[in-house]
C-alpha positions as a Markdown table, in Angstrom:
| # | Residue | x | y | z |
|---|---|---|---|---|
| 1 | Met | 4.6 | -16.1 | 26.6 |
| 2 | Gln | 7.8 | -15.2 | 28.1 |
| 3 | Thr | 8.2 | -18.3 | 30.6 |
| 4 | Glu | 6.6 | -21.0 | 28.1 |
| 5 | Arg | 8.5 | -24.1 | 26.7 |
| 6 | Ser | 7.1 | -24.0 | 23.6 |
| 7 | His | 10.0 | -20.4 | 23.5 |
| 8 | Pro | 13.4 | -19.4 | 24.2 |
| 9 | Leu | 13.8 | -18.7 | 27.4 |
| 10 | Gly | 13.6 | -14.8 | 27.8 |
| 11 | Cys | 13.1 | -12.5 | 25.1 |
| 12 | Leu | 16.5 | -12.5 | 22.3 |
| 13 | Leu | 14.3 | -9.0 | 20.7 |
| 14 | Val | 15.3 | -7.1 | 23.8 |
| 15 | Leu | 18.4 | -9.3 | 25.5 |
| 16 | Ser | 20.7 | -9.4 | 22.2 |
| 17 | Ala | 22.9 | -7.4 | 20.0 |
| 18 | Val | 23.0 | -4.5 | 22.2 |
| 19 | Asn | 26.2 | -3.9 | 22.1 |
| 20 | Cys | 28.7 | -5.5 | 19.4 |
| 21 | Ser | 31.3 | -5.2 | 16.3 |
| 22 | Pro | 30.9 | -1.7 | 13.6 |
| 23 | Glu | 30.4 | -5.8 | 11.6 |
| 24 | Gln | 27.6 | -6.4 | 13.5 |
| 25 | Gln | 25.6 | -3.0 | 12.8 |
| 26 | His | 23.2 | -3.7 | 10.7 |
| 27 | Ile | 21.6 | -6.6 | 13.2 |
| 28 | Arg | 21.9 | -3.8 | 15.9 |
| 29 | Asp | 19.9 | -1.6 | 14.1 |
| 30 | Met | 17.5 | -4.0 | 13.0 |
| 31 | Leu | 17.0 | -4.7 | 16.1 |
| 32 | Ala | 16.4 | -1.2 | 17.4 |
| 33 | Lys | 13.8 | -0.9 | 14.8 |
| 34 | Glu | 11.9 | -4.0 | 16.1 |
| 35 | Arg | 11.9 | -2.7 | 19.1 |
| 36 | Glu | 10.4 | 0.5 | 18.6 |
| 37 | Lys | 8.0 | -1.4 | 16.8 |
| 38 | Val | 6.8 | -3.0 | 20.5 |
| 39 | His | 7.3 | 0.7 | 21.7 |
| 40 | Asp | 4.9 | 1.8 | 18.9 |
| 41 | Trp | 2.7 | -0.8 | 20.1 |
| 42 | Ile | 2.2 | -0.3 | 22.4 |
| 43 | Asn | 1.9 | 3.7 | 22.5 |
| 44 | Asn | -1.2 | 2.5 | 20.2 |
| 45 | Cys | -3.0 | 0.4 | 22.4 |
| 46 | Ile | -3.2 | 3.4 | 25.5 |
| 47 | Glu | -4.0 | 5.9 | 22.9 |
| 48 | Arg | -6.9 | 2.9 | 21.8 |
| 49 | Ala | -8.0 | 3.1 | 25.7 |
| 50 | Val | -8.1 | 6.8 | 26.1 |
| 51 | Ala | -9.4 | 7.5 | 22.8 |
| 52 | Asn | -12.0 | 4.4 | 24.1 |
| 53 | Gly | -12.4 | 5.9 | 27.6 |
| 54 | Glu | -11.1 | 2.9 | 29.2 |
| 55 | Leu | -8.6 | 4.7 | 30.4 |
| 56 | Pro | -8.8 | 8.9 | 31.8 |
| 57 | Asp | -7.6 | 11.7 | 28.6 |
| 58 | Ser | -5.7 | 13.1 | 32.2 |
| 59 | Thr | -3.4 | 9.8 | 31.2 |
| 60 | Asp | 0.0 | 10.1 | 30.4 |
| 61 | Ile | 0.7 | 8.0 | 28.2 |
| 62 | His | 4.5 | 8.6 | 27.1 |
| 63 | Met | 5.0 | 7.6 | 31.2 |
| 64 | Leu | 2.5 | 4.2 | 30.9 |
| 65 | Val | 5.0 | 3.4 | 27.3 |
| 66 | Thr | 7.3 | 3.4 | 30.0 |
| 67 | Leu | 6.1 | 1.9 | 32.5 |
| 68 | Phe | 5.1 | -0.9 | 30.4 |
| 69 | Glu | 8.8 | -1.3 | 28.4 |
| 70 | Thr | 10.3 | -1.4 | 31.3 |
| 71 | Phe | 8.2 | -4.1 | 33.5 |
| 72 | Leu | 8.7 | -6.4 | 29.6 |
| 73 | Arg | 12.5 | -5.6 | 29.4 |
| 74 | Gly | 12.9 | -6.6 | 33.1 |
| 75 | Ile | 10.4 | -9.7 | 33.0 |
| 76 | Ser | 12.0 | -11.0 | 29.6 |
| 77 | Thr | 16.0 | -10.6 | 31.5 |
| 78 | Gln | 14.2 | -12.4 | 34.7 |
| 79 | Ala | 12.9 | -15.2 | 32.1 |
């Protein structure tokens, strides 16, 4: 999706309103909540994979979530 012509290049969820004026704090807060939703979706997916035996019980879920978030945010910036 990040590079499809039907979408803007990059990811506005990741790239927008990281820094903004105090008057726009509500926008920054809204986007932070959206980023947290993505974090939770990834976390839930990995937890489900562990529970279903698709990933070993020894999986470091926090580390794997961080890895995927880093990849997604990095590719968004590159796109």
